[in-house]
Structure formats: C-alpha cells, structure tokens
N, CA, C and O atoms as CSV, one atom per row, in Angstrom:
chain,resi,resn,atom,element,x,y,z
A,1,MET,N,N,-40.054,-19.087,73.218
A,1,MET,CA,C,-41.254,-19.835,73.590
A,1,MET,C,C,-42.415,-18.859,73.756
A,1,MET,O,O,-42.266,-17.816,74.393
A,2,SER,N,N,-43.563,-19.195,73.187
A,2,SER,CA,C,-44.706,-18.291,73.265
A,2,SER,C,C,-45.418,-18.424,74.610
A,2,SER,O,O,-45.348,-19.452,75.284
A,3,GLU,N,N,-46.093,-17.360,74.962
A,3,GLU,CA,C,-46.848,-17.318,76.220
A,3,GLU,C,C,-48.165,-18.075,76.054
A,3,GLU,O,O,-48.721,-18.113,74.956
A,4,PRO,N,N,-48.664,-18.673,77.127
A,4,PRO,CA,C,-49.993,-19.284,77.055
A,4,PRO,C,C,-51.055,-18.238,76.728
A,4,PRO,O,O,-50.892,-17.054,77.022
A,5,VAL,N,N,-52.137,-18.693,76.120
A,5,VAL,CA,C,-53.251,-17.839,75.746
A,5,VAL,C,C,-54.431,-18.180,76.646
A,5,VAL,O,O,-54.811,-19.344,76.771
A,6,ILE,N,N,-55.010,-17.154,77.273
A,6,ILE,CA,C,-56.180,-17.339,78.130
A,6,ILE,C,C,-57.379,-16.731,77.418
A,6,ILE,O,O,-57.327,-15.591,76.957
A,7,LEU,N,N,-58.447,-17.494,77.334
A,7,LEU,CA,C,-59.665,-17.049,76.659
A,7,LEU,C,C,-60.853,-17.395,77.547
A,7,LEU,O,O,-60.935,-18.494,78.095
A,8,VAL,N,N,-61.771,-16.445,77.681
A,8,VAL,CA,C,-63.034,-16.678,78.366
A,8,VAL,C,C,-64.130,-16.440,77.337
A,8,VAL,O,O,-64.287,-15.326,76.837
A,9,ALA,N,N,-64.884,-17.482,77.025
A,9,ALA,CA,C,-65.947,-17.392,76.019
A,9,ALA,C,C,-67.297,-17.566,76.712
A,9,ALA,O,O,-67.541,-18.574,77.374
A,10,THR,N,N,-68.167,-16.572,76.550
A,10,THR,CA,C,-69.502,-16.613,77.142
A,10,THR,C,C,-70.523,-16.842,76.036
A,10,THR,O,O,-70.501,-16.175,75.002
A,11,MET,N,N,-71.423,-17.801,76.273
A,11,MET,CA,C,-72.465,-18.144,75.313
A,11,MET,C,C,-73.820,-18.063,76.001
A,11,MET,O,O,-73.985,-18.534,77.127
A,12,VAL,N,N,-74.778,-17.470,75.323
A,12,VAL,CA,C,-76.126,-17.322,75.870
A,12,VAL,C,C,-77.084,-18.140,75.008
A,12,VAL,O,O,-77.113,-18.006,73.785
A,13,ALA,N,N,-77.863,-18.985,75.672
A,13,ALA,CA,C,-78.821,-19.845,74.986
A,13,ALA,C,C,-80.102,-19.095,74.651
A,13,ALA,O,O,-80.549,-18.223,75.396
A,14,LYS,N,N,-80.673,-19.455,73.523
A,14,LYS,CA,C,-82.035,-19.016,73.245
A,14,LYS,C,C,-82.941,-19.744,74.240
A,14,LYS,O,O,-82.608,-20.850,74.666
A,15,PRO,N,N,-84.075,-19.155,74.620
A,15,PRO,CA,C,-84.992,-19.839,75.538
A,15,PRO,C,C,-85.351,-21.231,75.017
A,15,PRO,O,O,-85.687,-21.400,73.845
A,16,GLY,N,N,-85.275,-22.206,75.892
A,16,GLY,CA,C,-85.597,-23.581,75.544
A,16,GLY,C,C,-84.434,-24.372,74.975
A,16,GLY,O,O,-84.576,-25.571,74.733
A,17,GLN,N,N,-83.287,-23.741,74.752
A,17,GLN,CA,C,-82.134,-24.414,74.155
A,17,GLN,C,C,-81.017,-24.712,75.162
A,17,GLN,O,O,-79.953,-25.206,74.789
A,18,GLU,N,N,-81.265,-24.413,76.424
A,18,GLU,CA,C,-80.243,-24.559,77.456
A,18,GLU,C,C,-79.695,-25.986,77.552
A,18,GLU,O,O,-78.480,-26.177,77.617
A,19,GLU,N,N,-80.566,-26.972,77.559
A,19,GLU,CA,C,-80.133,-28.364,77.700
A,19,GLU,C,C,-79.301,-28.807,76.503
A,19,GLU,O,O,-78.299,-29.503,76.669
A,20,LEU,N,N,-79.705,-28.412,75.301
A,20,LEU,CA,C,-78.953,-28.762,74.096
A,20,LEU,C,C,-77.539,-28.189,74.159
A,20,LEU,O,O,-76.567,-28.872,73.840
A,21,ILE,N,N,-77.440,-26.947,74.567
A,21,ILE,CA,C,-76.123,-26.315,74.642
A,21,ILE,C,C,-75.252,-27.013,75.683
A,21,ILE,O,O,-74.095,-27.331,75.408
A,22,GLU,N,N,-75.787,-27.249,76.851
A,22,GLU,CA,C,-74.999,-27.913,77.895
A,22,GLU,C,C,-74.526,-29.292,77.446
A,22,GLU,O,O,-73.356,-29.631,77.620
A,23,LYS,N,N,-75.422,-30.086,76.872
A,23,LYS,CA,C,-75.058,-31.433,76.421
A,23,LYS,C,C,-74.014,-31.390,75.311
A,23,LYS,O,O,-73.079,-32.191,75.303
A,24,THR,N,N,-74.171,-30.458,74.374
A,24,THR,CA,C,-73.236,-30.353,73.253
A,24,THR,C,C,-71.850,-29.950,73.735
A,24,THR,O,O,-70.855,-30.550,73.331
A,25,LEU,N,N,-71.779,-28.949,74.586
A,25,LEU,CA,C,-70.480,-28.495,75.092
A,25,LEU,C,C,-69.823,-29.560,75.969
A,25,LEU,O,O,-68.614,-29.779,75.880
A,26,THR,N,N,-70.604,-30.213,76.803
A,26,THR,CA,C,-70.071,-31.262,77.669
A,26,THR,C,C,-69.535,-32.427,76.836
A,26,THR,O,O,-68.487,-32.989,77.157
A,27,ALA,N,N,-70.240,-32.786,75.783
A,27,ALA,CA,C,-69.809,-33.892,74.922
A,27,ALA,C,C,-68.503,-33.578,74.204
A,27,ALA,O,O,-67.736,-34.491,73.898
A,28,ALA,N,N,-68.238,-32.308,73.932
A,28,ALA,CA,C,-67.019,-31.918,73.217
A,28,ALA,C,C,-65.782,-31.906,74.114
A,28,ALA,O,O,-64.660,-31.945,73.610
A,29,LEU,N,N,-65.966,-31.853,75.424
A,29,LEU,CA,C,-64.830,-31.698,76.342
A,29,LEU,C,C,-63.725,-32.741,76.169
A,29,LEU,O,O,-62.562,-32.349,76.067
A,30,PRO,N,N,-64.013,-34.036,76.129
A,30,PRO,CA,C,-62.920,-35.006,76.010
A,30,PRO,C,C,-62.076,-34.814,74.745
A,30,PRO,O,O,-60.851,-34.929,74.792
A,31,ALA,N,N,-62.719,-34.526,73.632
A,31,ALA,CA,C,-61.974,-34.327,72.382
A,31,ALA,C,C,-61.093,-33.084,72.464
A,31,ALA,O,O,-59.947,-33.103,72.014
A,32,VAL,N,N,-61.618,-32.015,73.030
A,32,VAL,CA,C,-60.832,-30.787,73.148
A,32,VAL,C,C,-59.686,-30.984,74.133
A,32,VAL,O,O,-58.571,-30.524,73.885
A,33,HIS,N,N,-59.945,-31.657,75.235
A,33,HIS,CA,C,-58.872,-31.904,76.212
A,33,HIS,C,C,-57.711,-32.674,75.587
A,33,HIS,O,O,-56.566,-32.520,76.014
A,34,ALA,N,N,-57.992,-33.495,74.589
A,34,ALA,CA,C,-56.957,-34.297,73.922
A,34,ALA,C,C,-56.203,-33.522,72.838
A,34,ALA,O,O,-55.205,-34.017,72.314
A,35,GLU,N,N,-56.657,-32.333,72.502
A,35,GLU,CA,C,-55.992,-31.553,71.455
A,35,GLU,C,C,-54.620,-31.070,71.925
A,35,GLU,O,O,-54.449,-30.726,73.094
A,36,PRO,N,N,-53.643,-31.044,71.017
A,36,PRO,CA,C,-52.319,-30.534,71.384
A,36,PRO,C,C,-52.403,-29.086,71.872
A,36,PRO,O,O,-53.043,-28.240,71.247
A,37,GLY,N,N,-51.754,-28.826,72.985
A,37,GLY,CA,C,-51.696,-27.462,73.507
A,37,GLY,C,C,-52.833,-27.067,74.428
A,37,GLY,O,O,-52.830,-25.954,74.954
A,38,CYS,N,N,-53.816,-27.950,74.643
A,38,CYS,CA,C,-54.910,-27.630,75.560
A,38,CYS,C,C,-54.414,-27.794,76.994
A,38,CYS,O,O,-54.080,-28.897,77.427
A,39,LEU,N,N,-54.372,-26.688,77.718
A,39,LEU,CA,C,-53.952,-26.709,79.117
A,39,LEU,C,C,-55.135,-26.629,80.067
A,39,LEU,O,O,-55.062,-27.098,81.203
A,40,LEU,N,N,-56.219,-26.036,79.600
A,40,LEU,CA,C,-57.445,-25.913,80.397
A,40,LEU,C,C,-58.594,-25.628,79.452
A,40,LEU,O,O,-58.496,-24.758,78.587
A,41,TYR,N,N,-59.672,-26.356,79.616
A,41,TYR,CA,C,-60.886,-26.129,78.838
A,41,TYR,C,C,-62.019,-26.545,79.764
A,41,TYR,O,O,-62.391,-27.718,79.816
A,42,ALA,N,N,-62.566,-25.576,80.494
A,42,ALA,CA,C,-63.478,-25.872,81.590
A,42,ALA,C,C,-64.807,-25.151,81.412
A,42,ALA,O,O,-64.847,-23.925,81.307
A,43,LEU,N,N,-65.879,-25.906,81.380
A,43,LEU,CA,C,-67.223,-25.365,81.186
A,43,LEU,C,C,-67.840,-24.975,82.529
A,43,LEU,O,O,-67.752,-25.712,83.512
A,44,HIS,N,N,-68.461,-23.807,82.543
A,44,HIS,CA,C,-69.170,-23.301,83.722
A,44,HIS,C,C,-70.514,-22.730,83.278
A,44,HIS,O,O,-70.729,-22.436,82.102
A,45,ARG,N,N,-71.403,-22.585,84.242
A,45,ARG,CA,C,-72.664,-21.876,84.011
A,45,ARG,C,C,-72.641,-20.658,84.933
A,45,ARG,O,O,-72.245,-20.750,86.095
A,46,LYS,N,N,-73.066,-19.533,84.402
A,46,LYS,CA,C,-73.145,-18.335,85.237
A,46,LYS,C,C,-74.104,-18.631,86.385
A,46,LYS,O,O,-75.210,-19.125,86.168
A,47,ALA,N,N,-73.675,-18.328,87.600
A,47,ALA,CA,C,-74.472,-18.623,88.790
A,47,ALA,C,C,-75.855,-18.002,88.686
A,47,ALA,O,O,-76.018,-16.889,88.186
A,48,ASP,N,N,-76.828,-18.729,89.158
A,48,ASP,CA,C,-78.225,-18.289,89.207
A,48,ASP,C,C,-78.848,-18.080,87.836
A,48,ASP,O,O,-79.807,-17.321,87.698
A,49,THR,N,N,-78.302,-18.758,86.809
A,49,THR,CA,C,-78.919,-18.729,85.480
A,49,THR,C,C,-79.042,-20.160,84.981
A,49,THR,O,O,-78.446,-21.076,85.546
A,50,THR,N,N,-79.809,-20.344,83.934
A,50,THR,CA,C,-79.859,-21.656,83.292
A,50,THR,C,C,-79.282,-21.601,81.888
A,50,THR,O,O,-78.940,-22.640,81.323
A,51,GLY,N,N,-79.167,-20.417,81.319
A,51,GLY,CA,C,-78.790,-20.329,79.913
A,51,GLY,C,C,-77.560,-19.516,79.585
A,51,GLY,O,O,-77.368,-19.151,78.425
A,52,GLU,N,N,-76.713,-19.213,80.564
A,52,GLU,CA,C,-75.475,-18.490,80.280
A,52,GLU,C,C,-74.301,-19.395,80.637
A,52,GLU,O,O,-74.097,-19.748,81.799
A,53,PHE,N,N,-73.536,-19.763,79.615
A,53,PHE,CA,C,-72.434,-20.690,79.768
A,53,PHE,C,C,-71.116,-19.956,79.553
A,53,PHE,O,O,-71.010,-19.079,78.695
A,54,VAL,N,N,-70.118,-20.329,80.343
A,54,VAL,CA,C,-68.809,-19.700,80.260
A,54,VAL,C,C,-67.757,-20.796,80.135
A,54,VAL,O,O,-67.675,-21.694,80.973
A,55,MET,N,N,-66.956,-20.709,79.076
A,55,MET,CA,C,-65.852,-21.640,78.883
A,55,MET,C,C,-64.567,-20.888,79.208
A,55,MET,O,O,-64.273,-19.852,78.611
A,56,ILE,N,N,-63.809,-21.418,80.156
A,56,ILE,CA,C,-62.520,-20.837,80.510
A,56,ILE,C,C,-61.462,-21.722,79.876
A,56,ILE,O,O,-61.394,-22.923,80.136
A,57,GLU,N,N,-60.629,-21.097,79.029
A,57,GLU,CA,C,-59.664,-21.843,78.240
A,57,GLU,C,C,-58.247,-21.336,78.477
A,57,GLU,O,O,-58.017,-20.145,78.688
A,58,LYS,N,N,-57.306,-22.273,78.436
A,58,LYS,CA,C,-55.889,-21.911,78.472
A,58,LYS,C,C,-55.190,-22.792,77.446
A,58,LYS,O,O,-55.270,-24.020,77.492
A,59,TRP,N,N,-54.509,-22.139,76.528
A,59,TRP,CA,C,-53.816,-22.826,75.444
A,59,TRP,C,C,-52.329,-22.532,75.519
A,59,TRP,O,O,-51.930,-21.441,75.926
A,60,ALA,N,N,-51.514,-23.486,75.132
A,60,ALA,CA,C,-50.068,-23.342,75.217
A,60,ALA,C,C,-49.540,-22.229,74.322
A,60,ALA,O,O,-48.484,-21.658,74.596
A,61,SER,N,N,-50.273,-21.916,73.250
A,61,SER,CA,C,-49.818,-20.901,72.303
A,61,SER,C,C,-50.986,-20.435,71.442
A,61,SER,O,O,-52.049,-21.055,71.425
A,62,ARG,N,N,-50.773,-19.344,70.735
A,62,ARG,CA,C,-51.779,-18.870,69.775
A,62,ARG,C,C,-51.985,-19.899,68.670
A,62,ARG,O,O,-53.093,-20.071,68.162
A,63,GLU,N,N,-50.906,-20.575,68.309
A,63,GLU,CA,C,-51.002,-21.599,67.268
A,63,GLU,C,C,-51.899,-22.749,67.716
A,63,GLU,O,O,-52.707,-23.250,66.934
A,64,ALA,N,N,-51.760,-23.165,68.968
A,64,ALA,CA,C,-52.604,-24.245,69.498
A,64,ALA,C,C,-54.070,-23.816,69.522
A,64,ALA,O,O,-54.958,-24.595,69.176
A,65,LEU,N,N,-54.315,-22.570,69.934
A,65,LEU,CA,C,-55.690,-22.067,69.935
A,65,LEU,C,C,-56.235,-22.000,68.519
A,65,LEU,O,O,-57.387,-22.361,68.277
A,66,GLY,N,N,-55.413,-21.541,67.582
A,66,GLY,CA,C,-55.845,-21.469,66.182
A,66,GLY,C,C,-56.208,-22.830,65.630
A,66,GLY,O,O,-57.211,-22.972,64.930
A,67,ALA,N,N,-55.400,-23.837,65.939
A,67,ALA,CA,C,-55.701,-25.199,65.492
A,67,ALA,C,C,-57.000,-25.695,66.119
A,67,ALA,O,O,-57.804,-26.349,65.456
A,68,HIS,N,N,-57.203,-25.384,67.390
A,68,HIS,CA,C,-58.440,-25.765,68.076
A,68,HIS,C,C,-59.656,-25.142,67.399
A,68,HIS,O,O,-60.661,-25.817,67.172
A,69,MET,N,N,-59.563,-23.861,67.079
A,69,MET,CA,C,-60.704,-23.151,66.481
A,69,MET,C,C,-61.072,-23.720,65.106
A,69,MET,O,O,-62.223,-23.620,64.681
A,70,LYS,N,N,-60.096,-24.316,64.414
A,70,LYS,CA,C,-60.333,-24.893,63.087
A,70,LYS,C,C,-60.554,-26.399,63.145
A,70,LYS,O,O,-60.807,-27.024,62.115
A,71,GLY,N,N,-60.462,-26.987,64.327
A,71,GLY,CA,C,-60.519,-28.433,64.478
A,71,GLY,C,C,-61.915,-29.025,64.393
A,71,GLY,O,O,-62.920,-28.314,64.374
A,72,ALA,N,N,-61.943,-30.331,64.343
A,72,ALA,CA,C,-63.198,-31.076,64.184
A,72,ALA,C,C,-64.167,-30.842,65.334
A,72,ALA,O,O,-65.366,-30.691,65.104
A,73,ALA,N,N,-63.669,-30.811,66.569
A,73,ALA,CA,C,-64.568,-30.645,67.719
A,73,ALA,C,C,-65.301,-29.309,67.642
A,73,ALA,O,O,-66.502,-29.255,67.908
A,74,MET,N,N,-64.610,-28.242,67.287
A,74,MET,CA,C,-65.261,-26.930,67.208
A,74,MET,C,C,-66.171,-26.834,65.999
A,74,MET,O,O,-67.217,-26.186,66.055
A,75,ARG,N,N,-65.783,-27.471,64.913
A,75,ARG,CA,C,-66.637,-27.476,63.719
A,75,ARG,C,C,-67.967,-28.153,64.032
A,75,ARG,O,O,-69.031,-27.630,63.702
A,76,GLU,N,N,-67.900,-29.320,64.671
A,76,GLU,CA,C,-69.115,-30.062,65.029
A,76,GLU,C,C,-69.952,-29.302,66.054
A,76,GLU,O,O,-71.178,-29.256,65.948
A,77,THR,N,N,-69.294,-28.709,67.044
A,77,THR,CA,C,-70.003,-27.945,68.066
A,77,THR,C,C,-70.694,-26.736,67.445
A,77,THR,O,O,-71.849,-26.442,67.753
A,78,GLY,N,N,-69.982,-26.046,66.574
A,78,GLY,CA,C,-70.557,-24.873,65.912
A,78,GLY,C,C,-71.806,-25.204,65.120
A,78,GLY,O,O,-72.787,-24.461,65.152
A,79,ILE,N,N,-71.768,-26.313,64.413
A,79,ILE,CA,C,-72.934,-26.739,63.634
A,79,ILE,C,C,-74.103,-27.057,64.564
A,79,ILE,O,O,-75.234,-26.642,64.314
A,80,ALA,N,N,-73.822,-27.794,65.638
A,80,ALA,CA,C,-74.877,-28.195,66.575
A,80,ALA,C,C,-75.508,-27.002,67.283
A,80,ALA,O,O,-76.700,-27.026,67.591
A,81,LEU,N,N,-74.714,-25.949,67.548
A,81,LEU,CA,C,-75.213,-24.813,68.333
A,81,LEU,C,C,-75.650,-23.615,67.498
A,81,LEU,O,O,-76.136,-22.625,68.045
A,82,ALA,N,N,-75.486,-23.691,66.200
A,82,ALA,CA,C,-75.741,-22.538,65.339
A,82,ALA,C,C,-77.110,-21.900,65.574
A,82,ALA,O,O,-77.222,-20.674,65.586
A,83,GLN,N,N,-78.122,-22.690,65.755
A,83,GLN,CA,C,-79.470,-22.157,65.928
A,83,GLN,C,C,-79.888,-22.060,67.397
A,83,GLN,O,O,-80.967,-21.553,67.703
A,84,ALA,N,N,-79.040,-22.543,68.301
A,84,ALA,CA,C,-79.411,-22.590,69.721
A,84,ALA,C,C,-78.903,-21.395,70.527
A,84,ALA,O,O,-79.405,-21.117,71.616
A,85,LEU,N,N,-77.910,-20.692,69.989
A,85,LEU,CA,C,-77.346,-19.548,70.709
A,85,LEU,C,C,-78.074,-18.261,70.362
A,85,LEU,O,O,-78.523,-18.071,69.231
A,86,ALA,N,N,-78.184,-17.384,71.342
A,86,ALA,CA,C,-78.855,-16.095,71.132
A,86,ALA,C,C,-78.017,-15.164,70.261
A,86,ALA,O,O,-78.545,-14.210,69.689
A,87,GLY,N,N,-76.728,-15.432,70.156
A,87,GLY,CA,C,-75.817,-14.630,69.355
A,87,GLY,C,C,-74.461,-15.290,69.361
A,87,GLY,O,O,-74.292,-16.352,69.960
A,88,PRO,N,N,-73.493,-14.682,68.709
A,88,PRO,CA,C,-72.157,-15.282,68.718
A,88,PRO,C,C,-71.553,-15.250,70.117
A,88,PRO,O,O,-71.896,-14.380,70.918
A,89,PRO,N,N,-70.663,-16.180,70.417
A,89,PRO,CA,C,-70.007,-16.160,71.724
A,89,PRO,C,C,-69.254,-14.845,71.929
A,89,PRO,O,O,-68.681,-14.289,70.992
A,90,ASP,N,N,-69.267,-14.366,73.155
A,90,ASP,CA,C,-68.473,-13.197,73.536
A,90,ASP,C,C,-67.124,-13.737,73.983
A,90,ASP,O,O,-67.027,-14.420,75.003
A,91,MET,N,N,-66.078,-13.428,73.211
A,91,MET,CA,C,-64.760,-13.970,73.508
A,91,MET,C,C,-63.857,-12.867,74.045
A,91,MET,O,O,-63.663,-11.836,73.401
A,92,VAL,N,N,-63.301,-13.102,75.247
A,92,VAL,CA,C,-62.421,-12.145,75.902
A,92,VAL,C,C,-61.069,-12.819,76.107
A,92,VAL,O,O,-60.974,-13.861,76.756
A,93,PHE,N,N,-60.027,-12.214,75.546
A,93,PHE,CA,C,-58.667,-12.706,75.733
A,93,PHE,C,C,-58.047,-11.962,76.907
A,93,PHE,O,O,-58.233,-10.754,77.052
A,94,LEU,N,N,-57.315,-12.682,77.740
A,94,LEU,CA,C,-56.730,-12.099,78.947
A,94,LEU,C,C,-55.210,-12.187,78.906
A,94,LEU,O,O,-54.646,-13.169,78.425
A,95,ASP,N,N,-54.560,-11.159,79.412
A,95,ASP,CA,C,-53.126,-11.164,79.635
A,95,ASP,C,C,-52.899,-11.357,81.127
A,95,ASP,O,O,-53.396,-10.579,81.941
A,96,ALA,N,N,-52.147,-12.391,81.484
A,96,ALA,CA,C,-51.894,-12.681,82.892
A,96,ALA,C,C,-50.983,-11.621,83.505
A,96,ALA,O,O,-50.047,-11.136,82.869
A,97,LEU,N,N,-51.272,-11.284,84.723
A,97,LEU,CA,C,-50.420,-10.419,85.548
A,97,LEU,C,C,-50.100,-11.214,86.813
A,97,LEU,O,O,-50.562,-10.879,87.903
A,98,PRO,N,N,-49.298,-12.277,86.651
A,98,PRO,CA,C,-49.064,-13.168,87.785
A,98,PRO,C,C,-48.361,-12.446,88.932
A,98,PRO,O,O,-47.475,-11.616,88.728
A,99,ALA,N,N,-48.783,-12.791,90.126
A,99,ALA,CA,C,-48.179,-12.231,91.337
A,99,ALA,C,C,-48.344,-13.246,92.454
A,99,ALA,O,O,-49.214,-14.116,92.404
A,100,GLY,N,N,-47.505,-13.121,93.449
A,100,GLY,CA,C,-47.610,-14.042,94.584
A,100,GLY,C,C,-47.201,-15.450,94.190
A,100,GLY,O,O,-46.267,-15.637,93.410
A,101,ASP,N,N,-47.887,-16.418,94.717
A,101,ASP,CA,C,-47.611,-17.820,94.438
A,101,ASP,C,C,-47.789,-18.105,92.949
A,101,ASP,O,O,-48.794,-17.715,92.354
A,102,ARG,N,N,-46.817,-18.785,92.352
A,102,ARG,CA,C,-46.838,-19.063,90.908
A,102,ARG,C,C,-48.087,-19.817,90.480
A,102,ARG,O,O,-48.679,-19.491,89.451
A,103,ASP,N,N,-48.492,-20.805,91.238
A,103,ASP,CA,C,-49.650,-21.615,90.865
A,103,ASP,C,C,-50.973,-20.951,91.211
A,103,ASP,O,O,-51.957,-21.126,90.493
A,104,ALA,N,N,-51.011,-20.204,92.282
A,104,ALA,CA,C,-52.266,-19.579,92.699
A,104,ALA,C,C,-52.454,-18.193,92.112
A,104,ALA,O,O,-53.558,-17.652,92.165
A,105,GLY,N,N,-51.408,-17.604,91.554
A,105,GLY,CA,C,-51.481,-16.232,91.084
A,105,GLY,C,C,-51.815,-16.049,89.625
A,105,GLY,O,O,-51.855,-14.917,89.143
A,106,ALA,N,N,-52.058,-17.142,88.897
A,106,ALA,CA,C,-52.395,-17.033,87.471
A,106,ALA,C,C,-53.166,-18.278,87.046
A,106,ALA,O,O,-53.033,-19.346,87.642
A,107,VAL,N,N,-53.964,-18.116,86.014
A,107,VAL,CA,C,-54.701,-19.242,85.441
A,107,VAL,C,C,-53.734,-20.004,84.545
A,107,VAL,O,O,-54.113,-21.006,83.939
C-alpha cells in the first residue's frame, strides 16, 4: 500500500486578481473533494495578505495526485487562473514524520 502524499501549493495573485483567484479556487473545491483519493484539499490565505493563497492537500497515493493534476477540475482552474497568477504555483511535497498521537501528529 502506498503512503499518502502531502502537498502544499502556494499561489500569488497579480494585483487586482485576488478576488478572481479566490472565487475560482473556492468553486473547484467540491469537484476536487469528490475525486478518488482526495483526503484533504483545503484552501487558505496567508495571514495579513489579500493575494497569497495556500492549498494544503493530502492524497491517498501518487497515482491519485497524478489523476487530480490531469483532471477536469485542475484543467479548468488552470485556464481560469493562467493570467491571474504572478507566476507558477510553488509546490512543496512533504514527508510525514508522525509522532505522538496518531491523529494529531500528522496531516
């Protein structure tokens, strides 16, 4: 059985595009949550900013993440945000080092 995949994706809006990005990402959430292997897909905004968005993701496997990246929701989101982002998303993959309580010690 493969290990879950944790991804943190940070996106920065071009000035004036903050609302478009928030609405687009928020609209995609239900479709992504319904994708096979989606364990967590949670949108955040960096505190004290209006244009820095952080998506915290947990996928059941690399295969599930790969399917998500090629899926309709990401294709549509990518098209909608292509001109609104200051650059490509910064994607950081994490390896869990669980400790202590099983539920509280890892994402």
